[in-house]
N, C-alpha and C positions, 0 to 999 in steps of 0.2 A: 879420827874426827874429834874436833874440839866441841865442848858443850854448847858453844854459841854458834856453831856452824849449821847452816840450813842444808837440807838434802832436797833432792828432786825425786818425786815419786816416779818410778821407772815404768809402771804399768797400772792400769786402773785396779783399785782394790776397795773392798768393803771396810767400813769403819762405823763407830758409834760416837755421836756427839756426847760430850760430858758437860753438864751433869744430867741432861734429859734422857740419854739412852737412845735417842732417835738414830735409826740406821741411815747412813749416808754412803756415798760413793766418792772416793778420792780419785780424781782423774790423773792420768799420766801427765807429768810436767808440773804438778802442784808442788809448790815449795813448802817445806815443813821443817820444824825443829823437833828432834826426839828429846822429850823431857824426862822420860822414864822408860827403862827397858828391863822389866822384871818378870820372872815366871814364864818367859818365852813370848810375852806380849809387849806392845809398845804404846806409850802415851805420846801423842804428837801435839805440837802447837802449830795450828794452821789458820791463817787469816784471822787472828785474834781469838780463836776458839781452841779448846782442848778436844782431842778425839782419841779413842782407843782403837787400836788396830790389832787384830789377832795375829799371833806369831806365824801362822801359815802364810801370811803375806810378807814375810821378812825380805824375800828377794825383791819384791816390788818396792821396798824401801832401801834397797841396796845394802841390806844387812845380812849377816850370816845367820842361817836358821839355827835357833836355839832348840835343840831336840831334847824333849823331856824323856829321859830314858826310863823304861820299865823293862829291865832285862827279862827276857822270856824265861830266865832261870827261876823267877819268882812265880811258881805255879801254885803253891799252897797259900791259903788265906794268911794275910799278915796285916793286922790293923795298924801297926806302926808304919808300914809302908804307905798305907792310905793317908795317914796324918802327914807324912813327908810330902806326898803329892799335893795335899791341901795347902801346904806351906808354899806352893808354887802359884797360888792364886792370890791376886792383889786387887784392891780397889785402885782404879787407875789414877786416882788423885793422891793416894797415900802410899809412900814407899815402905810399907810394912805389910806382911802377908796377913790373910784373913784369920789364921789360927792365932798368931801373936796379938792381933787386934781384939781377939776374944769374940769373934763373930760366929764361930762354929759352936753351937750349943749341944749337939747330939750326933752320934754316929752309931748306926746299928747295921748289922749284917744278917742275911738270911741265905742259907745254902739252897741253891736251886737244884732241880732234878739233873741238870747238866753237870753238876759238880762245881760249877762256878757260883758266884755270889751276887745277890742283889744288895746294894748298899743304899741305906736311907740316911740322909743328912738333914738336920734342922740347923738353919743358920739365920742370922739377922743381918742388918745393915747398920751403919753408924747413924743414919737418919731415916725415919719412916718415909719421907717424901723423895728418897733417892731414886731417880729415874734409871740409874745404872744397875739397880737390883736384878732385873732379868738378865742383863749381860753378865754380871758377876756369877749369878746362879748357873748360867749356861757354861761359863768357863769352868766352874767346879764340876759340873756334870761331864763335860768333855774330857777333862783331865783324869777324873776318877774312872770314867768308862774306858780309858786307854790302858788301865791296869790289866795285866794278863788274866788274873783270876776273877775279874769282875764281868758280869753279864749284863747287869742293869743297874741304873742309878736313879734315885728319886731325891731331888733337892727341894726342900720346902723352906720358904722364907717365912719366918715367924716374928712376932713383935713382942712376945712375952717370954722372959722378962725383957723389958726395954733395955737396950744396950747403953752402957755408960763407960767412961774412961777407966773406971776401976777394974773392968774386965780385961784390960790390956796386960800383957806380960811386962815385967820391969824392963826387959830388953826393948820392947816396942816403945815404952814411955821414954826411955833413954834416947832411942833413935829419933824420936819426934821432939826432943828437947823439953820433955815434961818432968824431968827429974833433975 
């Protein structure tokens, strides 16, 4: 598929309008252009709007499912693995993951009676008025909850300190043409 090719949605699927975050339904037969496919999810250009589609609807877009692997062999707590999973979460308008953008402020874990862990994450957004905040936070929760040693996840969106571009990694700045 070429970048300028439109696809046809093969079956109804849920999506979120960008930047409002409003939930919508893409109907079968809708023509769309995939503008970003990162972290297992898709950003589409549809009728003059951008929408985010969860990767679980990849078949509805005629795309191969991008499986986020959490090998069941990782049974013991591994904070590094959690950070790697967080790097699979993206703002649907920015082709840089939320870790490299500097949006994740804190990650804590607590061992539960079951032997698994509750993970608490404090994160922010690039702009306080971003309607995609709940969608991005849900993506973080879903992906971290998919880790075999995780039982529960709490994602808290915070506004202090206020995010700024200095919080980005040099790699992110380079990718966005800021260096």
